[in-house]
N, C-alpha and C positions, 0 to 999 in steps of 0.2 A: 204418510211419508212419500215425498215426491220421488219420481223415477230419476235416478242419477243421471246428470248430464254434465259433461266436462265444461269448466270455465277456464279460460286461458290465464295462467299465472306466470309471473317472472320466476327465475330460479330462487331468489331470496324469499319470495312469497310462498313458494312451494315448500321450502324448508320450514318456515314459520307455521304454515298450515298443517304440516305433518306433526309438529310439536303440539299444536293446539288441539287437533282433532284425533290424531292417531295415538300419540304417546300418552294422552290423558286417560286412555283406557286402562293403563297399568295402575291407576289409582284404585282399581277394584281389588288389588292384591290383599289389602287388609281384610276385606269382606271374605274373599276366597280362603284366606288363611283361617279366619274365624270359623267358617263353615266346615272346613276340612278337620279342624281340631275337634269341633263339637260332634261331628259324625263319627270320627274314628275312635273316640273314647267311649262309644256305645251308648251315650246318654241320649243322643238325638240322631239315630241311624238314618232317618229319612232326609237329613240335610245333605247327604252325599249326592242326591239328585240335583238340588239347586247348585251344589258346588260344581258339578260337571256342566250344567247348563251355563253357569257363570264363566267357566273356561271357554266354552263354545262362543259365548257372546263376546268375550274379550278378544279372541282370535278373529272372529268374523268382523267385528266393528273395527278392529285395528286394520285388517286387510282392506275393508271397504274404504276407509278414510285414507289409508296409505296409497292405494291405487288412484283414488280421486285426487290426492294432493300432487302426486308426481305425474299424473295424467298418463298412466299406463293402464290400458283397459283390462288386461288379463294377467293375473298371477295365480295360476292353478284354476281359479274360477274367474269369470269376468266380474267387473265392478258391480254390475246390477245383481248378480247372484250372491256375491258377498253381502250386499245390502239386504237381500231377502233373508238370508240366514241370520243376519244381525237383527232384523225385525222379529224373527221367530224367537231368538234367544232373549231379547229384551222383554217381549210380551210374557214369556214363560217365567222370567225372573220376577216380574211384578205379581204374577199369579202365585208363585211359590212363596212370596213374602206374605201375601194374604192368607195362604194356608198355614204358614208358620204362626202368624198372629192369632189364628183361631185357638191355638194351644190344644190341639186334639190330643187326647191321651191314648188314642187307638192308632197304632202305626198303620193299619190297613186303611183307615179313613184318609190319612195323609196320602198314601200311595194312590188310592182311587182318584182323589182330587187332582194329584200331580199329573197322572197319566191322562186323565180326562181333559185337563187344561192343555196339555201338549197336543192331544188329538184335535181339539177345537181350533187351536192356534195354527196347526199345519193346514187344516182345511180352509180356514179363513185366509191365510196368506197365499195359499195356492189359487184361491178364488180371485183375490184382488190385492196384491201386496202394496200398491201405491194409493189405495183409497183409505182415508184416515179411519173410517168407521170399522173396517176390518182389522185395524190395530186396536182401537179403543174398546169395541164390544167384548173380545175375549178377556181383556183385563177387567172390565166392568163386571163380567159374569162371576169372576173369582171373588171380587170384593162384595158382590151381592150375597154370595155364599157366606162370606165372613159376617156381614150384618145380619143375615138370616139366622145363623147360629147364635149370635148374641141376642137377638130378639127372642128366639126359642128359649134360651137359658135365662132371659131377662137380666143379663149382666154381661159385661165384658170380662175377659181374663184379667188377672192381676199383673200389671206391668211394672217394670223398672221405669219409674217416671222420669228419671234423669235422662236415660237413654232414649226413651220415647220422645221427650220434648226436643232433644238434639236432633233426632232423626226427622221429626216432622218439620222442624225449622229449616234444615238443609233441603228437605224435599220441596218445601214451598219455594225456596230460592231456585232450586233446580227446574221446577215446572215453569217459573217465570222466565228463566234463561231459554228453556226449550221453545216456549211460545215465541220469544223474540227472535229465535233463530230458525223458525219454520221456513222462511223464504231464503234459500241458499244463495240467491242472486243479490240479496240486499244485506246479508250477513257477511261482512268483509272478513275474509280468511276463516269463515266459520267460527268466529270468536265466541258468539253466544252459544253455538253448539258445543264447543269445547268446554265452556263453563257448565253447560248441562251435564256433560260427562263427569266433570269434577264433583259437582255438588250432589249428583245422584249417587255417586260412589261413596261420598262421605255419609249421606243419608242412609244408605244400605248398611254401612258398617255399624251405625248406631241402632237402627231398627232391628237388625238381626240379633241385637243384644237386649232388646226390650223385654224379654222374658228371663234375663239373667239375674242371678243374685248379685248383690253389690260386690262380694268377694270374687266373682267371676269376671268382672269387668275388664275389658282390654282397652288400651289406649291407642288412638289412631296413629300417632307419629311413630311410636316404637314398633307397631305392627307393620307399618308401611316400610320401615327401615329393615326389619328382621323377617318379614313375611316370606321372602324367597327361601331363606335358609330353613325356616320352620317347615315349609312345604316339602323341601328336599329331604329333610330328616324324617318327616312323617311317611313319605313314600318309601324310602329306603328301609325303614323299620318294618313296613308291611311286606315289601317284596323281596327283601334280602335275607330273610330268615331270622331277624332279631327277636321277633315275637314280643315286641314291646308295644304298649299302648302309647300313642302320641300324647305328649304332655299338653295340657291346657295352659295356654299362656296366662 
């Protein structure tokens, strides 16, 4: 991922670029809602870690692209540091997806892999945040673990095929858009990068449901519309003394 450098935009272009690259980060709300609900109802407690990593990634990616769009270098952190935090969050999100898809029955196994992945990512990004290999290698290591477990067991976990197919389709489109937008100087208004944000968010929503039973499935549009209220209700039930379990949508 290249070191951020400002390109001069007109006022209208800056507005459009903010919509395309910054606001599209909020399309992750359905995935965050899903993770929070599944973690807080005690069935998948280790999903609280990727939930908060997702929150971190949403904030850092929004702030990086917002400062880049309006050409203001510093809002709390400078644009380059927001970019570094965004890199860390994005890498750890992909690692956590691999860990989730392993379908480990041992909570401790998930936690060891989650924190090991975070440690490797922090070291790699501190070493060289703008060199692509230090972004790709920490992700690949997590997916090698995923394949290694499948090879050891001589089988993959049982997946919800509908959700898995949708997630992989969206991920394929997302990767294509990401590659097209790698050069920020030829990607006009970072449109390809905004499409990457959109399709990777849709993909994550489905892939995080690839271990769900059919009756547990959540729909993208309704979760996008109602996600904020569900997160608010979930947090208030935890911190305001209601002692209710957050309902699964």
